[in-house]
N, C-alpha and C positions, 0 to 999 in steps of 0.2 A: 163745774155746774153742780146743781143740786141732785141729791138722791131723794126721790119722791115716792111716798107710799100713797097710792090712789085707791080709795074705797068708794065705789059707785055701783049701785045695783042695776042700773040701766046699761045693758051690754053695749049698745051702739054708742051711747054717750061716753062710756068708759073707754072704748076703742078710740073715738075721736080725740078725747082729752089726752090719752096716753100718746097718741101719734103726734099731736101738736106740741106737747111738751118734749118729746124725744127729738123732734125736728129743731126745737129751740136749744138742744144740747143737753137736756137733763136725762138722768137715768130714772126710769119709772118702773115700779112694780105695782100691778093693779089687781084688785080683787072685787068681786061682786057681793061680798058678805063681810060684815064688820068683824065677825069672829075669825075668819080666815085672815083678814088684814092684821088683826091683833097678834095672831100666831106668828105671822111673818115679822112683825115689829119686835117681837121678843127674840128673834134670831139675828136681826141685822140692824145696822145703824142707819137712820134716815135724817135728812135735814128738814123735811116738810111732810106733814100729813095733810092730804087734800081729800076731804070726805064729804059725801052726801050725809044728810041727817037721818032720813027715813030709809032704813035698809033692813034686810033679814039678818039674823044673828044679833050681834051687838048693833045698836043704833049708833049713828055718828057721834052723838054727844057722849055716850058712854065710852065709845072707842077713844075719843079725844081725851076724856078724863083719865083713862087708864094709860094712854100714850104719854100724857104730860107727867104722870107719876113715874113712869118708866124712864122717860127721856126728857128731863126738865128743859133742855135747850131746844127741843123740837118746836118748830114753827107749825101753826095749825091754821088751816083755812077750810071753812065749810062752803060747799056749793049746794044750794038748796032752793027749793021753791017755798020753803017754810021759814024765811028769815026771822019772823017774829018769834018762832019757837026757840031758835038759837039765841036770840037776844034777850029772851025773857029770863029774869033772874032765877026763877024756880027751876029752869033747865040746868043750871049750874055748869054751863059750858065753860071751858078754860077762859079766863078773862082776856088773855092776849090773842084769842082766836079772831081771825078775820072772817067775815061773812060775805060771800058773793052770791047774789040772788039770781036764780034761773028766771027767764032765759038770759044767756049771755053769749057773746061772740067769743070764739076760741082765742082771738087776738087779745081780748080783755083778760082772760084767765092767764095767758102766757105773760102778759105785761104785769099783772098783779103778782104772779109768782116771782118775777124778776125783782119787783119792788120789795117784796118780803125778804128775799134772799140777800138783797143789798143792805137791808137795815141791820 
């Protein structure tokens, strides 16, 4: 299964997401701050970055840009209530990034992670 870096500043959502993904067989390392997530990314290999957009430290788009530069094969998914921001060309989010809008059901995110990892 996938090694996932989860960056989400909402602590309860972060715990729920990590738990659901771990139950699905994935290894998850989670952070509430984009800067902390990036520091971890520099130390380990990941298959997927699952990130909120609006966070303290590095925002999700900047985190994703740096992550894509560091690990070009890394798959990227944004989980956000601000999908229009992620999709706006001026945001310069990595083009291959998937956007899943909040609110979503945990089954949806697990299924989407499975689809991304199978591609």
